[in-house]
N, C-alpha and C positions, 0 to 999 in steps of 0.2 A: 605126427599125423598131418596130412595137408589140410588146408582150409576146405577143399572139396569133401575129402573123406570124413573130416569132422562134421560138416553141415549135414551131409548124408546120413551119418550115424545118429545125430541128434534128432533128425526128423523121423528115423525109424527104418532107414534102409532105403535102397534105389526104388523099390516098389512104392513106398510110402511117398518118397519125394516125388516120383513121377505122378502119382495120383493127385497130389497137392498141386503140382504144377501144370497138370493137364498134358503130359507127355509120357512116353513109354519109359519103363525102367531101363531098357537097353539105351536110350538117348542119355539118360542121367549116368549110366555106367561109362559111357564114351567120353565124359567130361575129363579133361586134363586141368582146366580151370573153369570156373562157373561163367557162362556166357552173361554178357552185360545185361541182356534183357531178362535175365532171371534173378539177378543180385538182389533186388529189392523184395521180391516175393519170398526168396529164400530166407532173406533177413527177417522177414516178418514171421515166417512159420518155424524157423530154427532158433530164433533169439540171438544169433551170432551177428554182430555188427557188419555193415557193409565194408568198413574200412579193413575188416580182417578177411572178408571173403574176397575182395578185390581191392588191395591197396594201390594198384596201378590206376584205378579208376576213382577211388574215394580215399583221399589221404586222411590220416587219423585225425580227430577233432583239434588236437594240440597244434598241429600243422596249420590247420585253417585259422585258428585263433592268433597264431603268430604272424601269418601273412595279413591277416585283417588289422592287427595291431600295428605291424609296420607300414601298412598303407595309410592308415589313420594318422600315424604320427608325422607323416610328411607335412600335413597341413589340417588343422582342425578349423573349419570355418566358423565354428562358434567361439573360438578363442580369439578375442581381439589382438593380444599380444603376438600370437602366431602369424596373424594377417599382417600386422604391422612390419614384422621382421621380413615377411616375404616381399612386401611392398618396397621396403628399404633396400632389399637385395637387387631389385629391378632398377 
């Protein structure tokens, strides 16, 4: 089952999703993927995380944590040893 089908099913069908989103059930039925402007609302009403609904827009939390950790490991301004090693390299 695709993320679109799953979200619509969890909410109670295209009619229920349409009512909750303020659009017609026909509009919901035409989705091949969830429109970007609907993801956060659909996440709220369905309980399905945004990264499952649109992984192209919202990477999984583990990916975000790894990116943040990698960026932070380059230089930690609160670590005097890290600053010293950077200054020595210049």
